[in-house]
C-alpha positions as CSV (number, residue, x, y, z in Angstrom):
1,M,-15.4,-19.3,-61.2
2,H,-18.5,-21.4,-61.1
3,V,-20.5,-22.0,-57.9
4,I,-22.1,-25.4,-57.4
5,P,-25.6,-25.0,-55.9
6,N,-26.2,-26.4,-52.4
7,E,-28.7,-29.0,-53.7
8,V,-25.9,-30.5,-55.9
9,R,-23.1,-30.0,-53.4
10,N,-25.1,-31.8,-50.8
11,L,-25.9,-34.8,-53.0
12,K,-24.4,-38.0,-51.8
13,P,-22.2,-39.5,-54.5
14,M,-23.8,-42.4,-56.2
15,S,-20.8,-44.5,-54.9
16,A,-22.0,-43.7,-51.3
17,R,-25.5,-45.1,-52.2
18,K,-24.1,-48.3,-53.5
19,D,-20.9,-50.3,-53.0
20,H,-18.3,-48.4,-55.1
21,Q,-20.0,-48.1,-58.5
22,Y,-18.2,-46.8,-61.6
23,Y,-19.8,-45.6,-64.8
24,V,-18.6,-45.6,-68.3
25,Y,-20.6,-42.9,-70.1
26,I,-21.0,-41.5,-73.6
27,L,-22.0,-37.9,-74.2
28,T,-23.1,-36.3,-77.5
29,N,-24.2,-33.0,-78.9
30,R,-26.4,-31.7,-81.7
31,S,-23.5,-32.4,-84.2
32,R,-23.3,-36.0,-82.9
33,T,-19.8,-35.5,-81.6
34,L,-19.1,-38.2,-79.0
35,Y,-17.2,-38.2,-75.8
36,V,-16.5,-41.3,-73.6
37,G,-15.5,-41.1,-70.0
38,V,-15.4,-42.9,-66.6
39,T,-16.6,-41.6,-63.3
40,N,-17.7,-42.8,-59.8
41,D,-20.5,-40.3,-59.6
42,L,-22.5,-39.9,-62.8
43,E,-24.9,-37.2,-61.4
44,R,-22.0,-35.0,-60.4
45,R,-20.1,-35.5,-63.6
46,M,-23.2,-34.7,-65.7
47,Y,-23.7,-31.5,-63.7
48,E,-20.1,-30.5,-64.3
49,H,-20.3,-31.2,-68.1
50,K,-23.7,-29.4,-68.5
51,N,-22.5,-26.4,-66.6
52,K,-19.1,-26.3,-68.3
53,L,-17.2,-26.7,-65.0
54,L,-14.6,-28.9,-66.7
55,S,-12.4,-27.2,-69.3
56,G,-11.5,-29.2,-72.3
57,F,-13.2,-31.2,-75.0
58,T,-16.7,-31.3,-73.7
59,S,-16.8,-27.6,-73.0
60,K,-15.2,-26.7,-76.3
61,Y,-17.7,-28.8,-78.3
62,N,-20.7,-28.4,-76.1
63,V,-21.0,-32.2,-75.5
64,T,-23.5,-32.4,-72.7
65,Q,-26.2,-34.9,-73.7
66,L,-26.0,-38.3,-72.0
67,A,-26.4,-40.9,-74.8
68,H,-25.5,-44.1,-72.9
69,F,-23.9,-45.4,-69.7
70,E,-22.9,-48.7,-68.2
71,E,-22.3,-49.4,-64.5
72,T,-19.8,-51.7,-62.8
73,S,-18.3,-52.2,-59.4
74,D,-14.9,-52.9,-60.9
75,V,-12.9,-49.7,-61.7
76,E,-10.4,-51.7,-63.9
77,A,-13.3,-53.1,-65.9
78,A,-14.7,-49.6,-66.3
79,I,-11.4,-48.3,-67.6
80,A,-11.0,-51.3,-69.9
81,R,-14.5,-50.7,-71.3
82,E,-13.8,-47.0,-71.9
83,K,-10.6,-48.0,-73.9
84,Q,-12.6,-50.6,-75.8
85,I,-15.2,-48.0,-76.8
86,K,-12.6,-45.5,-77.8
87,G,-10.9,-48.1,-80.0
């Protein structure tokens, strides 16, 4: 079990700082493996990926470096963009 430090737990989500923002993001690793995802809190999601709090692809392949992100207030547009990037 992983414990999230207070300084991270007490961060206000980016969505609380702006009117409902969503992020399409691309992560990579030293082998240039790519991962594309969508979140409403990029800071939290990056913390989760870097500390392997999420089991799955990013933990298995150590995909923790943020290569690119895009921001939108439209969740459907974010999901559509994620699908477009994934092909």
